[in-house]
C-alpha positions in Angstrom: 108.0 97.0 136.2 108.7 97.2 132.4 108.3 101.0 132.4 111.2 103.3 132.8 109.6 104.8 135.9 109.4 101.5 137.7 111.5 100.7 140.8 113.7 97.7 140.0 114.4 95.3 142.9 116.5 92.2 143.2 114.6 89.0 142.7 113.1 86.7 140.2 110.8 87.6 137.3 109.6 86.4 133.9 111.0 87.8 130.7 108.5 87.8 127.8 110.0 87.3 124.4 108.6 88.1 121.0 105.9 85.6 120.2 104.9 85.4 123.9 107.4 82.8 125.1 108.6 83.5 128.7 111.8 82.6 130.4 112.9 82.9 134.0 115.1 86.0 134.7 117.0 87.0 137.8 117.0 90.7 138.4 120.2 92.2 139.8 119.3 95.8 140.9 121.6 96.4 143.9 125.3 97.3 143.6 126.3 94.0 145.2 124.1 91.7 143.0 125.1 93.6 139.8 128.8 93.3 140.8 128.5 89.6 141.5 126.4 88.9 138.4 127.1 85.4 137.0 130.6 85.1 138.6 131.3 81.8 140.2 128.5 80.0 138.4 128.8 77.2 135.9 125.7 78.3 134.0 122.4 80.2 134.2 118.8 79.0 134.1 117.2 81.5 131.8 118.8 85.0 132.1 120.0 87.7 134.4 119.0 91.3 134.0 121.4 93.9 135.5 119.9 97.3 136.1 121.0 100.0 135.9 123.9 98.9 133.7 125.5 99.8 130.4 128.6 97.6 130.2 129.8 94.3 131.5 133.0 92.2 131.7 133.6 88.4 131.7 136.8 88.3 133.8 136.8 85.2 136.1 133.7 83.8 134.2 133.5 80.1 133.7 131.5 80.2 130.4 130.8 82.4 127.4 127.7 84.6 127.6 125.3 86.4 125.3 124.8 90.0 126.2 121.9 92.2 125.1 122.1 95.9 125.8 118.6 97.4 126.4 117.3 100.9 126.6 114.9 102.3 129.2 111.9 100.8 127.4 113.6 97.3 127.2 114.2 97.6 123.5 117.3 95.7 122.4 120.0 98.0 121.2 122.7 95.4 120.5 123.5 91.7 121.1 127.0 90.2 121.4 128.6 87.0 122.6 131.5 87.4 125.1 134.0 84.7 126.0 135.5 84.7 129.4 138.2 87.3 130.1 136.7 90.2 128.0 135.7 93.7 128.8 132.7 95.1 126.9 132.5 98.7 125.8 129.9 100.9 127.5 126.8 101.5 125.4 125.7 105.2 126.0 121.9 104.6 125.5 121.8 101.3 127.4 120.0 101.3 130.7 119.9 97.5 131.3 122.0 94.5 130.3 120.5 91.0 129.8 122.9 88.1 130.2 122.4 84.5 129.2 124.5 81.4 128.2 126.1 81.8 124.8 123.7 80.9 122.0 120.5 81.5 124.0 119.7 84.9 122.5 119.9 83.6 118.9 117.5 80.8 119.8 115.1 83.4 121.5 115.2 85.6 118.4 116.7 88.6 120.2 118.2 91.2 117.9 118.3 95.0 117.8 114.8 96.6 117.7 113.1 93.8 119.6 111.1 95.0 122.6 111.0 92.8 125.8 108.7 92.8 128.8 109.6 91.8 132.4 106.9 90.8 135.0 107.2 89.6 138.6 106.0 86.1 139.4 
């Protein structure tokens, strides 16, 4: 599923971080699940991967989030923290967006150039 030719589907998966650590990730691949995202939640266990996606907003969000923009090969292009009520700029090369609670991505060591892997199960 980590390849650009893979068919992404809604559901749960495991995100493999540099060093081999894994975290739970929700995959939001349909229009409805991408649109809903983390709205209405008080937090997130692990992360949410929106695909395809190249920009996000935090209007009506209850908490600040970290946002990582990923290319087709799941390489991190940029990482930013967004407080509620913000509109992120589209990233032209981004194909996926990874969202987590603010501070998580720094703890995980995510920065531009890091390549991730996603696996079901």
